[in-house]
N, C-alpha and C positions, 0 to 999 in steps of 0.2 A: 454707426449704423450704415450698413451696406445698402445703398439706395437704388439697386438694380431691380426694377419691377417691369412687368408687362400687364396690360389691363384692357378691359373691354366693357362696354355698357350696352344693356338692352332694356327695353321698356315693356310693360304689361300689355301695351297696345301699339299698333303702328299708326293710328290716327288719334288725335287729341282734340277734344271740344272744351269750350270754356266751362269752368266750374266743376268738372268731373274729376274724381279721384283716380290716381294711377300709382303704379309701383315702378321703381327703377331698380335694376339689378346690375351692380358693378362688380365684376370679377377682377381681382388683382392677384397676380402670381409673383411669388417671392423668387426673383431671379438671382438674388445675391447669395452670400455664404453665411449670413447671420440668421438665427431663429428669431421670429417676431414673437415676443412674449404676449400673453393674454393681456388685453386692454392697453397695450403699448402703442398700437397704431390706430388711426381713425381716418375716416374718409369725410372730407368736407366738400360742400357744393356751393357754387355761387352762380348767379346769372351774370354773364359777361356782356351780353348785348341784348337790348330790347328791340322790338320791331322797328322803332324809329332809327335804329343804328347806333343809338347812344348807349353809354354804359348805364346800368341800372341794377337795383336789387329788388327783387319781388319776394315778398314773404311767402307766397304760395309755393315757391320752389324750395323753401327751407324745409327739410324733412320734418314730418309730424312725428316720426318714430325713427330713431337711428338703430341700425343693427351694428352693435359694437363687437369687435373681434374678441371673442370669449375663450379662444383656445390658442395654443402655440401653433405657429405656421413655420414649418421647416423649409429650408431652401428647396425650390422647385415645386412647392405645394401652393395651392390657391386658397383664397378666402373670398367669399361672395358677400358683399354688403347689400342689404335690401332696405329701401326706405319708401315711405308713402309720401306722395305730394299731390297737390291739387292744381289743375290747370288754371291760369289766370282768367279773369272775366272778359278779357279782350283777345282778339285774334292777332296773328302775325308770327314771324320767325324769331326764335330765341336761341342764343348760344349759351350753353350751360357748361361750366367747367367743374370737373371732379378732380380733387387733389388729395393724395395720401399725405398724412402727417405722422411724424414720430417725434414725441417730446416737443410739440408745438412748432416743429420745423418741417417744411415741405420736403418730401422725398420723391424721387423719380419725376417723370414728366407728367403734366396734367393731361387729363382726357377731356376733349372738348366734343360735345354732342350738339347738333343743331336739331331743334324740334319745331314743328309748326302747329300752332293752335288754329283750328279752322272752325267756321260756324257749323252748327249741327246740320245734318242733311235733312231737307224737308221731305215729309212723306209723300 
C-alpha cells in the first residue's frame, strides 16, 4: 500500500460547549499510486491529551457514526470522512489525533487538531 496522503480536518462549529453534538469532517487525499478499494481504508480517532496535559481517552470523542469509505479512491482523488461526536461535560483544550489505517496498519502521518471546550456564553 502506497502511504502517501495529505489531509485536513474541519468541524461543524468553531466554538464547542460541553455536552453539545458536533460533526468532524476529515478530508484525505490519495497522493500515492495505488487505488484504495471500497472498505479497505478507515479513519480512526483518539484523544491524545486532556486539559490536564495528561494522556486520556474520552468516549465522547469516539465517533457515534463512522463514515466508511464505500467507493474506490483513485490516486490524486479525495475521500471525506464524516462522523458525529459529543463535547465532553468539562472544559479545556484537547488534542485529537486522526489516523488513516489500511489492513489495521497506520498509513501516512496522523492529523492532530486542538480544540477547546468552553463554558456556554451567559445571556
